[in-house]
Structures are given as structure tokens and as C-alpha cells.
C-alpha positions in Angstrom: 13.9 15.2 11.2 14.3 13.9 14.7 17.2 11.5 14.3 20.1 11.3 16.8 23.7 11.5 15.3 24.1 7.8 16.1 20.9 6.9 14.1 22.1 9.0 11.2 25.5 7.2 11.2 23.8 3.8 11.5 21.6 4.6 8.5 24.6 5.7 6.4 26.5 2.5 7.5 23.9 0.4 5.6 25.1 2.0 2.3 28.6 3.4 2.8 31.5 1.4 4.1 34.1 3.2 6.4 34.5 7.0 6.2 33.4 7.2 9.9 34.8 10.7 10.3 32.8 12.1 7.4 29.6 10.4 8.7 30.1 11.6 12.2 30.7 15.3 11.1 27.7 15.3 8.8 25.5 13.6 11.5 26.4 16.3 14.0 25.8 19.1 11.4 22.3 17.7 10.8 21.5 17.3 14.4 22.6 20.8 15.1 20.0 22.0 12.6 17.3 20.2 14.7 18.8 21.6 18.0 18.9 25.2 16.5 15.1 25.1 15.8 14.5 24.4 19.5 16.3 27.3 21.0 14.9 30.8 21.6 14.2 32.8 18.4 16.9 35.5 19.3 19.5 32.8 19.6 18.3 31.0 16.4 19.3 34.0 14.4 22.8 33.9 15.8 23.5 30.2 15.4 25.1 29.8 11.9 25.4 26.4 10.2 28.9 24.9 10.2 29.5 24.3 6.5 31.6 21.2 5.6 34.3 20.6 3.1 34.8 16.9 2.1 38.1 16.0 0.6 38.8 12.7 -1.1 39.5 10.9 -4.3 36.7 10.0 -6.8 34.7 6.9 -5.9 35.3 7.0 -2.1 31.7 7.9 -1.2 31.4 11.7 -1.2 28.4 11.8 -3.6 26.9 8.6 -2.2 26.8 10.2 1.3 24.9 13.2 -0.3 22.5 10.9 -2.2 21.6 8.9 0.9 21.1 12.1 3.0 18.6 13.3 0.4 16.6 10.1 0.7 16.8 10.0 4.5 15.7 13.6 5.3 12.5 15.4 4.9 14.5 18.5 4.2 15.0 20.4 0.9 18.2 19.0 -0.6 19.9 19.7 -3.9 23.2 18.5 -5.4 25.0 20.9 -7.8 28.3 20.8 -9.7 30.3 23.9 -8.9 32.0 23.6 -12.3 28.8 24.4 -14.2 28.9 28.0 -12.9 32.1 28.8 -14.7 32.1 31.1 -17.7 28.8 32.7 -16.9 27.5 34.3 -20.1 28.9 31.6 -22.3 27.8 28.2 -21.1 27.8 28.7 -17.4 24.8 29.4 -15.1 24.1 32.2 -12.6 25.2 31.1 -9.2 22.0 32.3 -7.5 20.1 29.7 -9.5 21.2 27.0 -6.9 19.0 28.8 -4.4 16.1 28.9 -6.8 16.6 25.2 -7.4 16.5 24.6 -3.6 13.2 26.5 -3.4 11.6 24.5 -6.2 12.7 21.3 -4.4 11.2 22.7 -1.2 7.9 23.5 -3.0 7.7 19.9 -4.3 8.5 18.5 -0.9 5.9 20.6 1.0 3.3 20.0 -1.8 3.7 16.2 -1.4 3.3 16.6 2.4 0.1 18.7 2.0 -1.2 16.2 -0.6 -0.6 13.3 1.9 -2.6 15.2 4.6 -5.6 15.5 2.3 -5.0 12.2 0.5 -8.5 10.8 1.4 -10.2 14.0 0.3 -8.3 14.0 -3.0 -9.1 10.3 -3.6 -12.8 10.8 -2.7 -13.1 13.8 -5.1 -11.5 11.8 -8.0 -13.6 8.7 -7.4 -16.8 10.9 -7.2 -16.0 12.6 -10.5 -15.3 9.2 -12.2 -18.5 7.5 -10.9 -20.6 10.5 -11.9 -19.4 10.0 -15.5 -20.3 6.3 -15.3 -23.7 6.7 -13.5 -25.3 10.0 -14.6 -27.3 11.7 -11.7 -31.1 11.3 -11.5 -33.4 14.1 -12.4 -35.1 15.9 -9.5 -38.5 14.4 -10.3 -37.4 10.7 -10.0 -39.5 8.3 -8.0 -38.4 6.8 -4.6 -37.8 3.3 -6.1 -35.7 4.9 -8.9 -33.6 6.7 -6.3 -33.1 3.4 -4.3 -32.0 1.6 -7.5 -29.7 4.5 -8.4 -28.0 4.4 -5.0 -27.4 0.6 -5.3 -25.9 1.1 -8.8 -23.8 4.1 -7.7 -22.4 2.1 -4.7 -21.6 -0.9 -6.9 -19.9 1.2 -9.5 -17.9 3.1 -6.8 -16.6 -0.3 -5.4 -15.5 -1.3 -9.0 -13.7 2.0 -9.5 -11.9 1.8 -6.2 -10.9 -1.8 -6.6 -9.5 -1.1 -10.1 -11.7 -3.8 -11.7 -12.8 -1.5 -14.5 -9.5 0.5 -14.9 -9.3 -0.3 -18.7 -12.8 1.1 -19.5 -12.7 4.4 -21.3 -14.6 7.5 -20.2 -14.7 11.1 -21.3 -13.4 13.6 -18.7 -13.0 17.4 -18.6 -9.8 18.9 -17.4 -8.7 22.6 -17.3 -7.0 23.7 -20.4 -3.4 24.7 -19.6 -2.9 28.2 -21.0 0.9 28.2 -20.3 3.9 26.1 -20.2 5.7 26.2 -16.8 9.4 26.9 -17.4 11.2 25.5 -14.5 14.6 26.7 -15.4 16.2 28.5 -12.6 18.9 29.9 -14.8 16.7 32.4 -16.6 17.1 35.9 -15.3 14.7 37.0 -12.6 13.1 39.8 -14.6 12.3 37.4 -17.4 10.8 35.0 -15.0 8.6 37.7 -13.5 7.5 38.7 -17.0 6.6 35.1 -17.8 4.6 34.9 -14.5 2.6 38.0 -15.4 1.9 36.7 -18.9 0.7 33.3 -17.4 -1.7 35.1 -15.0 -3.1 37.2 -17.8 -3.6 34.1 -20.0 -5.1 32.2 -17.1 -7.6 35.0 -16.5 -8.6 35.1 -20.2 -9.1 31.5 -20.7 -10.7 29.3 -18.1 -12.2 26.8 -20.5 -11.9 23.0 -20.1 -11.0 20.4 -22.7 -12.6 17.0 -23.1 -10.5 13.9 -23.3 -11.3 10.2 -23.7 -9.1 8.2 -21.4 -9.1 5.0 -19.5 -10.2 5.1 -15.9 -6.7 4.3 -14.8 -5.4 7.5 -16.5 -8.4 9.5 -15.4 -7.5 8.8 -11.8 -4.1 10.5 -12.4 -5.4 13.4 -14.5 -8.3 14.3 -12.3 -6.1 14.1 -9.2 -4.0 16.9 -10.6 -6.9 19.3 -11.1 -8.5 18.2 -7.7 -5.2 18.9 -6.0 -5.1 22.4 -7.6 -8.6 23.1 -6.2 -8.1 21.7 -2.7 -4.5 22.7 -1.9 -3.7 26.0 -0.2 -1.0 27.3 -2.6 -0.2 30.3 -0.4 0.4 28.2 2.7 2.6 25.8 0.7 4.7 28.8 -0.6 5.2 30.2 3.0 6.1 26.8 4.5 8.4 25.9 1.5 10.4 29.2 1.9 10.7 28.7 5.6 11.9 25.1 5.1 14.4 26.1 2.5 15.8 28.9 4.7 16.1 26.9 7.9 16.6 23.3 6.7 17.9 23.6 3.2 21.1 21.7 2.3 23.1 22.3 -0.8 25.7 19.8 -1.8 28.4 21.5 -3.9 30.3 18.9 -5.8 33.5 19.3 -7.7 34.4 22.5 -5.8 38.1 21.8 -6.5 37.3 22.5 -10.2 36.8 26.2 -9.4 40.0 26.5 -7.3 42.8 28.3 -9.1 45.9 26.2 -8.5 49.2 28.0 -8.0 50.9 25.3 -10.2 49.1 26.4 -13.4 50.5 29.5 -14.9 47.4 30.8 -16.6 45.0 31.9 -13.9 41.4 31.3 -15.0 39.4 34.4 -14.2 36.1 32.6 -14.6 36.9 30.2 -11.8 37.8 33.0 -9.4 34.6 34.8 -10.5 32.5 31.8 -9.5 34.2 31.8 -6.1 33.4 35.5 -5.7 29.8 34.9 -6.7 29.5 32.0 -4.4 30.9 33.9 -1.4 27.8 36.2 -0.6 25.5 33.2 -1.0 27.5 31.0 1.5 28.0 34.0 3.8 24.3 34.8 3.8 22.3 37.1 1.5 18.8 37.5 0.2 18.1 35.9 -3.2 15.0 36.9 -5.2 13.0 33.9 -6.4 9.5 33.8 -8.1 8.1 32.6 -4.7 9.6 35.5 -2.8 12.9 36.5 -1.1 15.0 33.7 0.4 17.6 34.3 3.0 20.6 32.0 2.7 22.1 32.7 6.2 21.0 29.3 7.6 21.3 27.1 4.5 23.9 24.3 5.1 26.5 23.9 2.4 28.5 20.7 2.0 31.3 21.0 -0.5 33.2 18.1 -1.9 36.2 17.7 -4.2 39.1 15.4 -5.0 41.7 18.2 -4.9 44.2 16.3 -7.0 45.5 19.3 -8.9 44.5 22.1 -6.6 44.5 22.2 -2.7 41.7 23.6 -0.4 44.2 26.5 0.3 43.9 27.5 -3.4 40.3 28.6 -2.8 39.8 32.3 -1.8 40.6 32.8 1.9 37.1 34.2 2.5 35.5 31.1 1.0 37.8 28.7 2.9 36.7 30.5 6.1 33.1 29.7 5.3 33.8 25.9 5.4 35.2 25.5 8.9 34.7 21.7 9.1 37.1 19.7 7.0 36.7 16.0 6.6 39.2 13.8 4.7 37.8 10.6 3.2 40.2 7.6 3.1 41.1 5.8 -0.1 39.5 2.3 -0.3 41.6 -0.8 0.2 40.9 -4.4 -0.6 39.0 -5.1 2.6 36.8 -2.0 2.2 35.9 -3.0 -1.4 35.1 -6.6 -0.2 32.8 -5.1 2.4 31.2 -2.8 -0.2 30.3 -6.0 -2.2 29.0 -8.0 0.8 27.8 -5.7 3.6 25.9 -2.9 1.8 22.1 -3.0 1.4 22.2 -2.1 -2.3 25.3 -4.2 -3.1 26.3 -4.6 -6.7 26.2 -8.4 -6.4 22.6 -8.2 -5.2 21.8 -6.0 -8.2 23.3 -8.4 -10.7 21.5 -11.4 -9.1 18.2 -9.5 -9.3 18.8 -8.6 -13.0 19.5 -12.1 -14.0 16.6 -13.5 -12.0 14.4 -11.7 -14.5 15.8 -14.2 -17.1 15.3 -17.0 -14.6 19.0 -17.5 -14.1 20.2 -18.0 -10.6 23.5 -16.3 -10.0 25.8 -17.1 -7.1 29.1 -15.7 -6.1 31.8 -17.7 -4.3 33.4 -15.9 -1.4 36.8 -16.3 -3.0 35.4 -14.8 -6.2 34.2 -11.7 -4.3 37.7 -11.4 -2.7 39.2 -11.7 -6.2 36.9 -8.9 -7.5 38.2 -6.6 -4.6 41.8 -7.6 -5.3 41.6 -6.9 -9.1 39.8 -3.6 -8.5 42.6 -2.4 -6.2 45.3 -3.6 -8.6 43.6 -1.8 -11.5 43.2 1.4 -9.4 46.9 1.3 -8.6 48.1 0.6 -12.2 45.8 3.2 -13.8 43.7 6.1 -12.3 42.3 5.5 -8.8 38.5 5.7 -9.3 37.7 4.0 -6.0 34.6 1.8 -5.7 33.5 2.7 -9.2 36.2 0.2 -10.5 34.1 -2.6 -9.1 31.4 -1.9 -11.8 34.0 -2.4 -14.5 35.6 -5.5 -13.0 32.3 -7.3 -12.3 30.8 -6.4 -15.7 33.9 -7.7 -17.5 33.5 -11.1 -15.7 29.8 -11.7 -16.2 29.1 -10.0 -19.5 29.2 -13.3 -21.4 26.8 -14.9 -18.9 24.5 -11.9 -19.1 24.7 -12.0 -23.0 23.7 -15.7 -23.1 21.2 -15.5 -20.3 18.3 -16.6 -22.5 20.0 -19.9 -23.2 20.7 -20.6 -19.5 17.0 -20.3 -18.4 16.4 -22.3 -15.2 20.1 -22.8 -14.6 22.2 -21.9 -11.6 25.5 -20.2 -12.5 28.3 -20.0 -9.9 30.9 -17.3 -10.3 34.2 -18.9 -9.0 37.6 -17.4 -8.4 38.9 -19.4 -11.4 36.4 -17.7 -13.7 37.4 -14.2 -12.3 41.1 -15.0 -12.9 40.5 -16.3 -16.4 38.6 -13.2 -17.4 40.8 -10.6 -15.7 44.4 -11.9 -15.4 45.5 -11.0 -18.9 43.8 -7.6 -18.9 45.3 -6.6 -15.5 48.8 -7.9 -16.4 49.0 -5.7 -19.6 49.0 -2.2 -18.3 48.1 -0.7 -21.7 45.1 -3.0 -22.1 44.1 -2.3 -18.5 44.2 1.4 -19.1 41.6 1.1 -22.0 39.4 -1.8 -20.8 39.3 -1.3 -17.0 
């Protein structure tokens, strides 16, 4: 991923309003990963990632930054909730499972890249298998004229299969019989996982038969691609590259980290929370985790932790864990202007989404600028009067205003509906004024 910090920030600006400090810190952390891979191997080992702790209320863009990073980078990336690791043995999960999830993500990423490299080979193999079903091969003793006629028929049929002209025609194909069900559950203990692997290998060796299926050519293209991909891809090379990618480029976004902090305010100290912190410590510090694809070192995995820290404070985390997140970024709460910009300046704006949804019903939706300002104003007021849920409040406010229009969309076919400031006031004034109603409805 060869993007400069400025390019990373510029990309994030299209989707997230404000929060420049957080964007800058993350852009630098990502660029440093690229820089590290270009220094001498001895120094590479010494340069540790600077893990980041993002602090900010809900709905200010912490998770959105993570989501956008995942889309932008060709690096293995996973988002996990820290709270799901509490109470291991009851309902929680083994903390090491996050590394196994990261490796699965890396395997998927590298497999897609390898498939892209041999895309033409894969497509040709699939087309060849389908055409051979439609035009059976000639016997060895066929005459020259029969051969010429066969080649013409074969080429014509090949063109039809490629163009999708005969996608609905049914053919009978043979695909390998799956002798096992892949359990992609990284929380099962490693010894159980290894046992399952051995069992699968044994079953695979016993039973190599194929099963016949009658499917449309459209479906055959998908089913045959899977078996062709198994045959043509170098599984060992994928595994080696995926582990390397996870170790040197992997990013884990640890959300809700404040939920495992043991606040000094609460009298009953929760041992499971502290236990999760202690389990997390060796992984963030750097250790080897055993996965079904091999050992994975976590020394150079970048951890980005995020939390609202309403009840607890970052200082309530174990001192050793705090030390492993040297970069702190505080995200600001969103004011009226920021919410207005979120509705007007972002690529995936909520207003754009609503317009597109109603276009399906042939209703043209338009928002007055004053109406958009009113949305922002009411969202801020609701956040102040009840819980502050940041930009998520916009969903509630807008939905409340246009739910009737959306409900009656079939009767408004071909019409243009303008959302005005008056309509917004009419729908929201009473709800916002009555604090009890606001608490339940907004």
C-alpha cells in the first residue's frame, strides 16, 4: 500500500468529517508500516508498530475510520469487540482467536490476489469444461470435414457461453464431492482444530469421487470456478504469503476497549475484565500464536484500540497495557456544523442514500438547504437532551421526518417531493420539546 499520509487523510476526508488529529495519527502509523518494509532486515525486526488508542464518544467516527481503512488497504484487517473476550469459559472467547481471525482474513485476501493473477487461466478452464459438455469431442477416426465442422460448432458455442447468451440452459456437470465441512470458527481450541484437520485429510484420501449435478450454465460457471481454482492455485505459496502479510501488515481494530477497563468508581472489581487485559497483553507485546496455517508472530501487528471511556478512563487499564498504546488520539464531539457537513459533504451521505432508495419507487426526493440545517440542529438538541450518540442521531431524525413519505411512496410514483424546513419542524418540534417523548422516540 504505497499511499502518502496526505493521500490517506484525503481519502478519509471523503467519508469522515473533522477528526483531523485521528486521521493524521492513523495515516502516519500506516505509512510507517510501508517505510519499515523498506529498511534493512536487521532494523525491520527492531522497529515496532506504534499502537493507537482512540478516545471519543459513540457516533463520532471511530468505527467508521476503521471501516474505511479496511476498504482502502490491501492489508489483512479485522475489527473485534474487546468485550466479547470477557468471561472466557462461559460465553466469552479465547483472546488468541483474534490472531486466527486475522490469518483467515489474510488467507482470503491473498487467495483473491492469486485468483486475479490467473483469472484468464481460470476463465478459460471453466469455459472449456462447459463447452465440452455442450459439444462432445469427436472420435479419433473422424474425417477431415467432420473435424472442420466440429471446430466451427465448438467456436460458435464458445462465443455463446462467453457472451452469456445461453446462461439459462441446463447442463450436467461433475464436481468433487466435499467430504468435510470446513469449520471456520477461530474460537475452537487449537488441539480440536488440528484433530478436525487430520480427520478431513483422512476423509479426503478415502473419498475422491465426484458428484453429478444438473445446473444452469450461469451456476456452472461459479461451481466449476471453485474446483478449477483448487486445481490451479498454489495453496502452499498462498499460506506462506498470507502468514507473512498478517505478521508484517496485519491491523487489528479493538473496539469497546473501555468495557474491559476496571473503573476505580465501581466497588465490585470484575476479575474477568482484568483477565482479558492480562490475556491481551502478551499478544499486543508480541508473542507466537499457533494457528492451523502455522505459527504467527504478533510483534509487528498494529493494534488500534477505541473506546468511549464514559465510565472508566484510559488510566484504569493495566499500566503495562497502557504502555503498549503510546499514541493517544481524542476525537471531538460533533457540533451542528459538523453534522450539516456529514449530510452534505460525504460521499455516502445519508441524504444521497434516501434519494437512491426512493428513486427505486420513481419518487424524486429533494432536500432544501434549510431543511438539512434543521436536521443538524434537531440532532444536536436531541443529543444534548438525551444520550449523546453523535452522528447516529441523524438516522433517527431523518427517518422520523420521511417515514410517511416512504410508506406512501407507491402512491407518489412519478412525483417530486421536496423536504422543507417547515416539514422538519412539524414532524420534530413536539417530539424534541417533550423530553420524555424524545428519550423514547429519538
